SERO-4910 file (N, C-alpha, C, O; in steps of 0.05 Angstrom, whole numbers):
BEGIN
 pado doro    nc1    nc2    nc3   cac1   cac2   cac3    cc1    cc2    cc3    oc1    oc2    oc3
  Met    A    808    407   1862    780    402   1847    782    385   1825    766    368   1820
  Phe    A    805    391   1809    805    380   1786    814    341   1790    806    325   1772
  Leu    A    827    334   1811    833    309   1811    809    297   1827    803    273   1824
  Gln    A    791    316   1847    765    306   1854    745    296   1835    729    278   1840
  Arg    A    745    308   1812    727    305   1790    736    277   1778    719    259   1774
  Cys    A    769    274   1771    772    243   1762    767    225   1781    763    203   1770
  Ile    A    764    223   1807    751    207   1823    722    197   1819    714    174   1817
  Glu    A    707    224   1817    681    218   1813    672    207   1781    650    196   1777
  Leu    A    692    211   1761    691    196   1738    693    166   1736    680    150   1723
  Ala    A    715    163   1752    730    132   1751    709    121   1766    704     98   1758
  Leu    A    692    130   1788    673    117   1802    646    106   1784    631     88   1791
  Lys    A    645    115   1765    617    110   1746    627     81   1731    610     68   1720
  Ala    A    649     73   1731    646     48   1724    640     25   1740    629      6   1728
  Asp    A    644     24   1766    632      1   1783    652    -16   1778    675     -9   1776
  Ser    A    642    -44   1774    658    -71   1766    665    -74   1737    681    -89   1727
  Arg    A    648    -52   1722    661    -67   1695    690    -64   1686    694    -73   1663
  Thr    A    707    -54   1697    727    -53   1692    746    -80   1702    767    -85   1691
  Phe    A    738    -93   1717    750   -116   1726    766   -132   1697    753   -134   1676
  Pro    A    791   -141   1697    812   -139   1726    826   -111   1719    848   -109   1730
  Asn    A    819    -91   1706    831    -69   1704    823    -46   1726    799    -46   1734
  Pro    A    837    -31   1735    830    -12   1756    807     13   1742    806     18   1718
  Lys    A    794     25   1759    776     41   1753    793     74   1755    803     85   1775
  Val    A    792     84   1728    810    111   1730    791    135   1710    780    130   1689
  Gly    A    793    155   1722    783    181   1709    806    201   1703    828    201   1715
  Ala    A    798    219   1681    817    236   1672    802    259   1664    779    256   1653
  Val    A    816    289   1670    808    314   1663    827    326   1650    851    323   1657
  Ile    A    820    340   1628    834    359   1616    829    391   1624    807    400   1625
  Val    A    847    404   1627    842    429   1637    861    449   1621    884    447   1615
  Tyr    A    844    469   1616    863    496   1596    856    520   1609    832    522   1613
  Glu    A    870    538   1617    867    560   1628    845    557   1653    828    574   1655
  Gly    A    846    541   1667    828    535   1692    801    525   1687    784    524   1704
  Lys    A    798    517   1662    767    504   1656    775    476   1641    794    471   1627
  Ile    A    756    461   1649    752    432   1638    743    431   1607    720    435   1598
  Ile    A    769    424   1593    754    424   1562    753    391   1554    742    386   1533
  Gly    A    762    372   1568    753    348   1564    757    328   1587    777    333   1601
  Glu    A    741    306   1592    742    287   1609    733    261   1600    719    256   1580
  Gly    A    742    243   1617    732    213   1608    742    193   1630    757    200   1649
  Tyr    A    730    166   1624    742    148   1648    741    122   1631    728    118   1610
  His    A    756    106   1645    756     73   1636    732     68   1643    722     71   1666
  Glu    A    716     55   1616    682     54   1621    683     17   1625    666      7   1640
  Tyr    A    699      1   1612    699    -25   1621    724    -40   1608    736    -30   1589
  Ala    A    729    -59   1617    754    -76   1613    761    -82   1582    745    -97   1570
  Gly    A    779    -73   1570    783    -74   1545    779    -52   1527    789    -52   1505
  Gly    A    766    -33   1536    751     -9   1528    780     13   1522    803      5   1523
  Pro    A    774     30   1519    793     61   1516    800     67   1542    783     67   1560
  His    A    827     73   1546    829     83   1578    817    112   1582    802    122   1565
  Ala    A    823    122   1602    807    150   1609    817    169   1594    802    185   1583
  Glu    A    846    169   1591    866    190   1582    850    186   1549    847    207   1537
  Val    A    844    170   1539    843    166   1507    814    180   1507    809    197   1490
  Asn    A    792    172   1528    768    181   1526    764    213   1535    743    226   1533
  Ala    A    787    223   1546    789    250   1553    793    264   1528    780    281   1517
  Val    A    819    253   1522    823    273   1494    806    273   1465    805    290   1447
  Ala    A    793    251   1467    773    249   1446    753    263   1451    742    270   1430
  Ser    A    743    271   1472    721    294   1484    725    322   1478    707    338   1473
  Val    A    757    328   1477    769    356   1469    756    359   1445    759    341   1429
  Gln    A    739    385   1438    729    395   1413    759    406   1397    765    396   1375
  Asp    A    771    423   1407    792    438   1395    820    422   1404    828    423   1427
  Lys    A    830    411   1390    857    393   1396    878    411   1396    898    407   1410
  Ser    A    876    431   1382    901    457   1383    906    467   1415    928    476   1422
  Leu    A    885    464   1430    889    471   1463    909    453   1477    923    460   1497
  Leu    A    911    430   1467    915    402   1480    951    413   1491    959    410   1514
  Pro    A    969    424   1469    993    432   1479   1000    452   1498   1024    457   1502
  His    A    979    468   1513    976    484   1524    962    478   1551    958    495   1568
  Ser    A    954    453   1554    935    440   1579    948    423   1596    970    414   1591
  Thr    A    933    418   1618    944    403   1640    924    372   1641    900    376   1641
  Ile    A    931    353   1641    914    328   1646    915    318   1669    937    317   1679
  Tyr    A    898    311   1681    893    305   1713    887    278   1711    867    274   1698
  Val    A    901    255   1722    895    228   1719    894    215   1749    913    221   1764
  Ser    A    871    196   1757    873    188   1781    897    168   1785    912    169   1805
  Leu    A    899    152   1767    927    137   1766    942    137   1746    935    140   1723
  Glu    A    968    134   1757    990    138   1729    986    124   1708    981    100   1706
  Pro    A    988    145   1688    985    134   1659   1000    107   1649   1024    107   1654
  Cys    A    992     85   1637   1009     66   1632   1028     71   1608   1022     87   1590
  Asn    A   1054     56   1607   1076     57   1587   1080     28   1582   1103     19   1587
  His    A   1060     10   1571   1062    -14   1563   1041    -22   1545   1020     -9   1548
  Phe    A   1039    -40   1526   1019    -51   1507   1005    -70   1523   1015    -88   1536
  Gly    A    979    -66   1521    958    -87   1532    938    -92   1512    943    -95   1488
  Lys    A    911    -94   1522    895    -91   1504    890    -63   1478    879    -62   1456
  Thr    A    905    -44   1493    904    -17   1482    927     -6   1483    938    -13   1504
  Pro    A    941     10   1469    961     26   1466    970     37   1492    952     40   1508
  Pro    A    995     45   1501   1001     60   1522    994     93   1522    998    109   1504
  Cys    A    982    100   1545    973    124   1546    990    144   1541    984    165   1529
  Val    A   1019    138   1551   1037    157   1557   1043    165   1529   1051    188   1527
  Asn    A   1041    149   1504   1046    156   1484   1024    174   1470   1027    187   1450
  Leu    A   1000    171   1484    980    186   1473    983    221   1480    974    240   1468
  Ile    A   1000    219   1506    998    251   1516   1027    255   1503   1025    276   1490
  Leu    A   1050    245   1500   1064    250   1480   1063    265   1450   1074    286   1440
  Glu    A   1048    248   1442   1036    245   1414   1020    275   1409   1026    288   1389
  His    A    999    285   1430    990    306   1434   1000    332   1446    986    353   1447
  Lys    A   1032    330   1457   1046    349   1471   1034    369   1491   1033    393   1490
  Ile    A   1023    347   1512   1009    359   1532   1032    357   1550   1045    337   1556
  Pro    A   1037    389   1559   1060    393   1573   1063    389   1602   1084    395   1613
  Lys    A   1040    377   1617   1037    376   1644   1017    355   1658    993    359   1656
  Val    A   1025    334   1672   1007    316   1679   1007    313   1710   1028    312   1722
  Val    A    978    311   1725    980    311   1751    964    283   1755    943    276   1746
  Val    A    984    270   1776    974    238   1778    964    238   1801    974    253   1818
  Gly    A    943    223   1809    926    212   1836    945    197   1852    951    203   1875
  Cys    A    955    176   1840    974    154   1851    990    136   1834    980    134   1812
  Leu    A   1009    125   1837   1025    110   1822   1007     84   1817    987     78   1830
  Asp    A   1016     72   1800   1007     48   1790   1018     25   1803   1042     23   1799
  Pro    A   1007      3   1820   1024    -22   1832   1028    -46   1816   1035    -68   1824
  Asn    A   1022    -39   1790   1023    -63   1772   1052    -56   1762   1060    -35   1754
  Pro    A   1067    -83   1766   1098    -77   1761   1107    -74   1731   1130    -70   1724
  Gln    A   1086    -75   1716   1089    -63   1686   1089    -33   1682   1098    -22   1662
  Val    A   1078    -22   1701   1076      4   1707   1095     15   1726   1118     23   1722
  Ala    A   1081     13   1752   1096     25   1768   1121     45   1771   1144     37   1777
  Gly    A   1116     67   1766   1127     88   1760   1143     98   1733   1152    120   1728
  Lys    A   1141     71   1716   1154     76   1692   1135     99   1675   1146    114   1659
  Gly    A   1115     99   1678   1101    119   1657   1111    148   1667   1115    166   1651
  Ile    A   1113    151   1694   1122    179   1701   1151    186   1692   1158    208   1685
  Val    A   1166    164   1694   1198    170   1687   1195    176   1655   1209    194   1647
  Arg    A   1181    164   1639   1182    165   1609   1172    193   1603   1182    205   1585
  Leu    A   1149    204   1621   1142    225   1616   1158    245   1622   1157    265   1608
  Arg    A   1174    245   1645   1191    266   1650   1216    262   1633   1230    282   1628
  Glu    A   1223    237   1624   1247    241   1602   1242    252   1581   1260    257   1565
  Asn    A   1221    256   1578   1205    269   1549   1196    298   1555   1178    308   1541
  Gly    A   1207    310   1574   1201    338   1579   1172    348   1594   1164    372   1597
  Val    A   1160    326   1601   1135    332   1611   1137    337   1636   1152    323   1649
  Glu    A   1122    358   1652   1121    360   1680   1106    347   1697   1082    352   1695
  Val    A   1112    331   1713   1091    313   1726   1088    314   1752   1109    317   1765
  His    A   1069    313   1763   1063    318   1794   1041    296   1807   1018    292   1798
  Val    A   1052    283   1828   1037    261   1840   1021    282   1865   1031    300   1879
  Ala    A   1000    273   1865    979    283   1891    994    275   1920   1006    254   1925
  Glu    A    989    298   1937    998    292   1961    984    269   1979    997    254   1993
  Asn    A    958    270   1976    940    252   1994    934    228   1972    912    228   1960
  Val    A    956    206   1967    951    182   1950    924    166   1959    908    157   1943
  Ala    A    923    164   1990    906    148   2000    877    146   1981    868    124   1973
  Ala    A    866    171   1975    841    172   1967    836    160   1939    814    154   1929
  Phe    A    860    158   1927    866    150   1897    863    126   1899    846    113   1887
  Gln    A    883    113   1918    883     83   1923    860     74   1936    858     50   1933
  Ala    A    842     82   1947    816     66   1955    798     69   1940    778     55   1945
  Ile    A    796     86   1917    780     76   1894    783     49   1880    766     36   1869
  Asn    A    811     41   1883    815     12   1873    834     -2   1887    855    -12   1880
  Asn    A    821      0   1916    827    -19   1936    827    -56   1922    845    -73   1927
  Val    A    805    -60   1907    805    -84   1894    839    -93   1880    855   -111   1885
  Phe    A    839    -71   1861    867    -72   1843    894    -68   1852    914    -78   1841
  Phe    A    893    -52   1874    916    -51   1888    919    -80   1906    942    -88   1909
  Cys    A    899    -93   1915    901   -119   1932    911   -139   1908    933   -150   1910
  Asn    A    896   -142   1888    904   -163   1867    933   -163   1855    946   -183   1850
  Gln    A    942   -133   1852    971   -133   1848    995   -137   1872   1014   -151   1870
  Ile    A    991   -126   1887   1009   -130   1909   1003   -150   1929   1022   -152   1944
  Glu    A    982   -167   1936    980   -187   1945    971   -216   1929    975   -239   1938
  Lys    A    959   -209   1903    961   -232   1887    941   -248   1891    943   -271   1883
  Arg    A    917   -241   1905    894   -249   1913    870   -234   1909    872   -210   1904
  Pro    A    844   -247   1912    823   -231   1912    816   -211   1932    821   -217   1955
  Tyr    A    806   -191   1927    797   -172   1956    769   -181   1969    747   -176   1961
  Ile    A    774   -192   1984    752   -205   2003    740   -192   2023    750   -182   2043
  Val    A    715   -191   2014    691   -176   2034    668   -201   2046    655   -218   2034
  Leu    A    671   -194   2072    650   -215   2084    617   -200   2093    615   -176   2098
  Lys    A    600   -214   2093    573   -197   2100    559   -219   2107    562   -242   2097
  Trp    A    541   -212   2129    525   -228   2143    502   -213   2158    509   -190   2165
  Ala    A    478   -217   2163    455   -207   2180    452   -223   2198    456   -247   2193
  Glu    A    443   -214   2225    442   -228   2248    420   -217   2267    415   -193   2271
  Ser    A    409   -236   2277    393   -228   2300    400   -214   2322    422   -217   2331
  Gln    A    383   -198   2334    384   -187   2358    401   -202   2380    415   -191   2397
  Asp    A    398   -228   2378    407   -247   2401    430   -260   2391    443   -276   2406
  Gly    A    438   -255   2368    463   -264   2354    466   -293   2337    485   -308   2337
  Phe    A    440   -294   2321    436   -322   2308    432   -306   2277    419   -285   2273
  Ile    A    447   -323   2255    433   -320   2229    416   -333   2218    409   -328   2195
  Ala    A    406   -354   2233    382   -367   2221    370   -380   2247    382   -382   2268
  Pro    A    342   -390   2241    334   -399   2261    337   -432   2258    346   -444   2239
  Leu    A    324   -444   2287    324   -476   2281    297   -485   2282    282   -477   2300
  Pro    A    291   -504   2260    304   -514   2242    313   -493   2217    299   -474   2210
  Pro    A    339   -499   2205    352   -476   2187    329   -473   2163    320   -493   2153
  Arg    A    322   -449   2155    308   -444   2134    311   -413   2129    321   -397   2144
  Pro    A    300   -410   2104    304   -378   2098    288   -360   2114    264   -364   2117
  Tyr    A    299   -339   2126    284   -327   2145    299   -294   2144    321   -288   2155
  Pro    A    285   -278   2132    293   -245   2128    299   -235   2158    285   -240   2178
  Ile    A    322   -222   2158    333   -206   2176    333   -179   2178    323   -163   2194
  Ser    A    350   -175   2151    351   -145   2144    321   -138   2136    302   -153   2133
  Asp    A    324   -109   2135    303    -86   2131    307    -81   2097    328    -81   2084
  Lys    A    286    -77   2092    283    -61   2062    314    -46   2059    329    -56   2042
  Glu    A    323    -27   2072    341     -7   2059    359    -23   2062    370    -25   2040
  Asn    A    372    -43   2084    396    -53   2082    397    -74   2058    417    -75   2044
  Ser    A    375    -92   2053    375   -109   2033    384    -89   2004    401    -95   1987
  Leu    A    370    -66   2003    377    -51   1976    410    -44   1980    424    -44   1960
  Phe    A    421    -40   2005    449    -36   2004    471    -63   1993    493    -63   1983
  Val    A    450    -89   2002    468   -110   1991    471   -116   1966    488   -130   1955
  His    A    449   -100   1954    448   -105   1924    466    -88   1909    476    -94   1887
  His    A    471    -64   1923    492    -45   1908    524    -64   1918    543    -64   1902
  Leu    A    524    -74   1939    544    -85   1944    560   -109   1929    583   -117   1927
  Arg    A    534   -116   1918    538   -144   1903    546   -133   1869    561   -145   1853
  Ala    A    533   -110   1864    540    -95   1840    568    -93   1838    581    -99   1818
  Lys    A    577    -84   1862    608    -68   1859    631    -97   1860    655    -93   1859
  His    A    623   -120   1863    647   -142   1864    638   -164   1841    615   -169   1833
  His    A    666   -176   1834    671   -191   1817    655   -217   1817    645   -225   1796
  Ala    A    652   -230   1836    638   -254   1846    624   -251   1876    625   -233   1892
  Ile    A    612   -272   1879    595   -278   1906    601   -308   1910    602   -325   1893
  Met    A    604   -309   1937    611   -344   1948    593   -346   1965    583   -326   1976
  Ile    A    586   -372   1971    568   -388   1989    577   -416   1992    589   -428   1974
  Gly    A    570   -426   2017    576   -452   2016    553   -471   2012    530   -463   2012
  Ala    A    561   -498   2009    539   -512   1998    514   -520   2018    493   -529   2008
  Asn    A    516   -516   2045    492   -513   2061    466   -485   2056    442   -483   2057
  Thr    A    489   -467   2049    468   -446   2044    457   -450   2019    433   -449   2020
  Ala    A    467   -454   1995    456   -465   1976    437   -480   1971    422   -477   1951
  Arg    A    432   -502   1990    414   -524   1995    393   -514   2008    371   -519   1997
  Ile    A    393   -501   2029    370   -489   2046    355   -466   2041    331   -461   2046
  Asp    A    376   -448   2026    366   -421   2019    357   -416   1992    342   -398   1986
  Asn    A    367   -435   1976    366   -434   1945    367   -408   1934    350   -399   1919
  Pro    A    393   -392   1945    393   -357   1931    397   -361   1903    406   -382   1892
  Gln    A    388   -340   1891    397   -332   1868    426   -314   1865    442   -315   1846
  Leu    A    429   -300   1886    454   -285   1889    459   -264   1864    482   -262   1855
  Thr    A    439   -250   1852    441   -233   1833    436   -209   1843    427   -204   1866
  Val    A    441   -192   1822    434   -159   1829    403   -152   1816    402   -148   1792
  Arg    A    382   -151   1832    357   -148   1820    345   -117   1829    331   -104   1813
  Lys    A    353   -107   1856    332    -81   1864    352    -57   1856    345    -34   1862
  Val    A    381    -64   1839    390    -39   1832    400    -42   1805    396    -64   1794
  Val    A    410    -26   1794    423    -25   1764    446    -30   1770    458    -18   1787
  Gly    A    456    -56   1754    483    -64   1753    484    -91   1739    465   -101   1728
  Lys    A    510   -102   1741    519   -129   1732    516   -151   1760    525   -146   1783
  Ser    A    506   -171   1753    506   -190   1777    534   -201   1776    547   -199   1755
  Pro    A    546   -212   1797    570   -222   1799    569   -251   1794    549   -265   1798
  Ile    A    592   -259   1787    598   -289   1785    589   -302   1809    597   -293   1830
  Arg    A    570   -326   1810    568   -341   1835    589   -365   1838    592   -381   1820
  Ile    A    602   -367   1860    616   -383   1871    607   -405   1890    599   -395   1911
  Val    A    606   -429   1890    592   -448   1907    612   -468   1917    626   -481   1901
  Trp    A    614   -472   1943    632   -502   1949    615   -519   1953    597   -518   1970
  Asp    A    621   -539   1936    607   -566   1936    624   -590   1924    620   -603   1904
  Lys    A    648   -592   1946    669   -612   1946    660   -635   1931    674   -642   1911
  Asn    A    637   -647   1937    636   -676   1926    612   -675   1909    596   -693   1911
  Leu    A    607   -654   1890    582   -648   1879    556   -657   1888    543   -668   1871
  Gln    A    545   -654   1912    522   -666   1918    501   -645   1919    480   -651   1930
  Leu    A    503   -624   1910    477   -602   1903    457   -613   1888    463   -622   1865
  Pro    A    433   -614   1896    404   -614   1876    416   -600   1847    431   -581   1850
  Gln    A    410   -609   1823    412   -595   1796    395   -568   1796    403   -547   1785
  Asp    A    368   -572   1811    346   -552   1805    346   -529   1819    325   -515   1820
  Leu    A    370   -520   1832    375   -499   1842    380   -475   1825    387   -476   1802
  His    A    374   -450   1841    376   -430   1821    402   -423   1809    404   -411   1787
  Leu    A    425   -432   1825    449   -429   1817    456   -448   1790    474   -441   1775
  Phe    A    442   -471   1786    451   -485   1757    428   -481   1739    430   -492   1717
  Ile    A    407   -466   1744    384   -467   1724    374   -441   1714    357   -440   1696
  Asp    A    386   -414   1726    375   -385   1714    392   -372   1694    388   -349   1686
  Gly    A    413   -388   1686    428   -378   1663    449   -360   1668    461   -352   1648
  Asn    A    458   -350   1695    471   -335   1703    499   -349   1715    496   -368   1730
  Glu    A    520   -343   1709    543   -357   1713    550   -369   1736    545   -352   1754
  Thr    A    559   -391   1747    562   -402   1764    593   -419   1767    600   -433   1748
  Ile    A    606   -416   1786    627   -433   1792    626   -451   1813    625   -444   1836
  Val    A    626   -479   1804    626   -500   1828    655   -510   1835    668   -524   1819
  Leu    A    664   -500   1865    690   -515   1868    684   -541   1881    669   -544   1900
  Asn    A    699   -560   1867    699   -590   1870    724   -605   1867    745   -592   1860
  Val    A    725   -630   1871    750   -645   1867    743   -669   1846    758   -689   1846
  His    A    724   -668   1832    715   -687   1813    715   -681   1785    719   -700   1769
  Lys    A    711   -656   1776    713   -653   1747    722   -626   1743    719   -609   1760
  Asn    A    734   -619   1716    743   -593   1713    724   -592   1676    732   -603   1655
  Glu    A    703   -578   1680    689   -571   1653    666   -552   1656    656   -547   1678
  Lys    A    657   -541   1632    638   -522   1636    604   -538   1617    603   -551   1596
  Val    A    584   -530   1634    571   -545   1624    552   -517   1626    553   -503   1646
  Gly    A    537   -511   1604    522   -484   1605    529   -462   1623    551   -451   1621
  Asn    A    513   -456   1637    526   -430   1651    546   -437   1676    558   -419   1688
  Val    A    548   -462   1683    561   -471   1703    591   -483   1697    592   -503   1682
  Arg    A    610   -474   1706    637   -481   1709    644   -500   1728    639   -490   1750
  Tyr    A    653   -522   1730    655   -540   1750    695   -531   1753    710   -531   1733
  Tyr    A    702   -528   1771    725   -526   1773    741   -541   1793    727   -547   1813
  Ile    A    767   -548   1795    780   -563   1812    804   -545   1813    818   -539   1793
  Pro    A    810   -536   1842    834   -515   1840    859   -534   1836    856   -558   1845
  Ser    A    880   -528   1827    905   -540   1814    920   -548   1841    938   -565   1839
  Gln    A    915   -537   1866    932   -548   1887    910   -562   1905    893   -547   1916
  His    A    910   -584   1909    891   -598   1926    891   -587   1953    870   -586   1965
  Val    A    915   -578   1964    913   -568   1989    898   -547   1991    893   -541   2014
  Ala    A    888   -533   1974    874   -509   1976    845   -515   1989    833   -496   2000
  Trp    A    832   -543   1990    811   -547   2008    817   -546   2038    799   -541   2054
  Glu    A    847   -551   2046    848   -546   2073    861   -521   2080    865   -517   2104
  Asn    A    872   -498   2057    882   -469   2061    869   -456   2046    871   -454   2022
  Ile    A    852   -442   2063    832   -419   2049    857   -398   2034    853   -391   2011
  His    A    875   -392   2044    893   -373   2031    900   -384   2002    901   -370   1981
  Ile    A    903   -410   2005    911   -421   1977    886   -421   1956    890   -413   1933
  Met    A    863   -429   1964    842   -428   1949    831   -405   1939    814   -406   1921
  Ala    A    840   -379   1952    836   -354   1947    861   -349   1921    854   -341   1899
  Lys    A    881   -354   1925    903   -350   1907    891   -362   1880    891   -351   1858
  Cys    A    882   -388   1888    881   -402   1859    856   -390   1847    854   -391   1823
  Leu    A    838   -380   1858    816   -368   1846    818   -347   1829    804   -343   1809
  Phe    A    840   -329   1839    856   -304   1826    872   -313   1804    865   -304   1782
  Glu    A    887   -327   1805    912   -338   1791    898   -355   1764    907   -353   1742
  Glu    A    876   -370   1771    869   -389   1751    843   -384   1736    837   -388   1713
  Val    A    828   -371   1758    801   -362   1744    801   -331   1736    788   -324   1717
  Gly    A    816   -315   1751    814   -292   1747    794   -273   1761    784   -253   1752
  Ile    A    792   -285   1786    772   -276   1801    787   -249   1820    808   -253   1832
  Cys    A    774   -221   1820    785   -203   1830    782   -193   1856    798   -184   1872
  Ser    A    750   -196   1858    743   -191   1890    715   -211   1894    699   -216   1876
  Ile    A    716   -221   1923    692   -241   1928    673   -226   1948    684   -214   1966
  Leu    A    652   -225   1947    636   -222   1970    627   -247   1981    616   -262   1966
  Val    A    630   -252   2005    626   -279   2017    600   -280   2033    601   -270   2056
  Glu    A    575   -292   2026    548   -285   2039    540   -307   2058    519   -307   2071
  Gly    A    556   -322   2058    549   -347   2079    560   -373   2072    578   -374   2055
  Gly    A    549   -397   2086    539   -395   2108    563   -392   2129    587   -388   2123
  Gln    A    551   -395   2157    567   -392   2181    598   -402   2178    618   -389   2182
  Asn    A    596   -429   2171    626   -444   2169    641   -430   2150    665   -429   2153
  Leu    A    631   -418   2131    645   -414   2108    662   -383   2118    686   -378   2118
  Leu    A    638   -365   2126    645   -340   2140    667   -344   2161    686   -328   2161
  Gln    A    667   -366   2180    684   -366   2199    712   -377   2193    732   -375   2207
  Gln    A    709   -390   2168    738   -399   2157    753   -375   2148    776   -376   2154
  Phe    A    745   -355   2135    754   -333   2127    763   -312   2154    783   -298   2153
  Ile    A    747   -313   2173    754   -296   2199    774   -312   2215    790   -298   2228
  Asp    A    776   -336   2216    797   -343   2228    823   -349   2209    844   -355   2220
  Ala    A    821   -349   2184    853   -341   2172    855   -319   2169    874   -312   2155
  Lys    A    838   -295   2180    847   -268   2179    848   -258   2146    865   -243   2137
  Leu    A    832   -269   2135    834   -266   2107    812   -252   2095    798   -264   2079
  Tyr    A    806   -226   2101    791   -207   2094    796   -181   2093    814   -174   2108
  Asp    A    782   -158   2076    786   -140   2071    766   -114   2086    774    -93   2097
  Glu    A    743   -122   2084    722   -107   2096    701   -132   2106    701   -155   2099
  Val    A    684   -117   2125    666   -136   2138    642   -120   2142    643   -101   2157
  His    A    618   -127   2126    591   -115   2131    576   -134   2146    572   -157   2138
  Arg    A    567   -123   2171    551   -141   2192    521   -128   2198    522   -106   2209
  Phe    A    502   -135   2195    476   -125   2198    463   -137   2216    459   -162   2214
  Val    A    453   -122   2235    435   -132   2258    410   -120   2256    403    -96   2256
  Gly    A    394   -146   2253    361   -143   2251    354   -137   2278    370   -140   2296
  Lys    A    328   -128   2282    305   -129   2303    298   -151   2312    291   -151   2336
  Ile    A    297   -170   2301    283   -197   2306    298   -210   2332    319   -202   2340
  Arg    A    286   -230   2344    303   -248   2358    292   -275   2354    268   -276   2348
  Phe    A    308   -300   2356    308   -323   2347    305   -339   2371    291   -360   2370
  Glu    A    318   -331   2398    320   -345   2421    341   -371   2416    359   -375   2432
  Lys    A    339   -385   2397    361   -410   2390    365   -409   2360    345   -401   2348
  Gly    A    380   -413   2350    390   -423   2322    417   -423   2312    435   -427   2329
  Ile    A    424   -419   2286    453   -421   2281    466   -398   2289    458   -376   2281
  Ala    A    488   -399   2305    504   -372   2312    518   -357   2296    529   -371   2279
  Ala    A    522   -329   2294    528   -313   2281    561   -319   2276    571   -332   2295
  Pro    A    575   -314   2260    601   -308   2258    614   -298   2279    602   -277   2287
  Leu    A    641   -304   2296    650   -293   2316    672   -272   2310    695   -283   2311
  Leu    A    673   -253   2306    691   -235   2295    700   -216   2321    687   -202   2336
  Ser    A    726   -220   2320    746   -201   2339    763   -180   2337    786   -187   2332
  Leu    A    760   -160   2339    772   -136   2331    800   -133   2348    817   -117   2342
  Arg    A    803   -148   2367    829   -147   2386    849   -151   2366    846   -167   2347
  Asn    A    873   -135   2372    900   -136   2356    891   -127   2323    909   -127   2306
  Glu    A    873   -121   2317    862   -117   2291    871    -90   2282    872    -71   2298
  Lys    A    878    -88   2258    888    -60   2249    857    -44   2249    836    -55   2245
  Gln    A    861    -20   2252    836     -1   2256    824      5   2227    839     15   2210
  Gly    A    801     -1   2220    798      9   2191    768      5   2191    754     -1   2211
  Glu    A    759     11   2165    718      8   2165    712    -13   2164    722    -27   2146
  Leu    A    694    -25   2181    684    -51   2188    659    -47   2185    643    -65   2189
***
């Protein structure tokens, strides 16, 4: 019950903790919660700090148990190690949801706690705690952004009519879900054709949340400069081969490895290592989505099928689940 509450608290942060993980903490004294907190934003106090601060009677801490969804850190970053805080307040027992995959932590926090006499337990079902930080685990283990593909297609398998033009396929409910999806991710990516034809805003407007960084592929900088991506003030990254500079809300970015244009895996790693992008929602167009599919570079797929039929148009991406790992798609 207390670890489940840690998960509920952690999820309150949404994407505000990037590049850090979402973490929740609960402090329990004689079966009752006396303090709780979560990591609210990157660079801010960690969950354990907020939980300890919320305890009104600090004299109860040496007789309490702290539950944390992720292993307490044992290194100095933007904030001091949480292991120090636990030891300072003489909290005798710690229950952890799962270990931290960050090599700077990776079990070291638990080892130090035990070396100092603290009783530490790790949850049996670690998958539930890893799942709330699937982005962070992907970043730490695979050294790339977490990739989510999303598109809507007609009943007869087209993502747009001919001639290509903006045409709503999803209903209001699915459209609302897409905005929730955008709010969960660090960045959102489209190709040059989608930018030119649809002139999308790619922002969060229908739900409360932070709009993702827009990433557009425009290799030779041929897109019109009056698109929403360039003039609405929200952050945009333009992948290109001509210039590295920032102009207003637009960052023109050349990946350090030129081969990235031929290898989407390398492009993703460049965006993670050089720009710090933690997760990407790829919204189109068909060519860009198919590149990710063909390279098997994706972690989730959200495919919406509308009620409309186009008869002819731009074919939807082809996704085969044959020989794929079973998962939520």
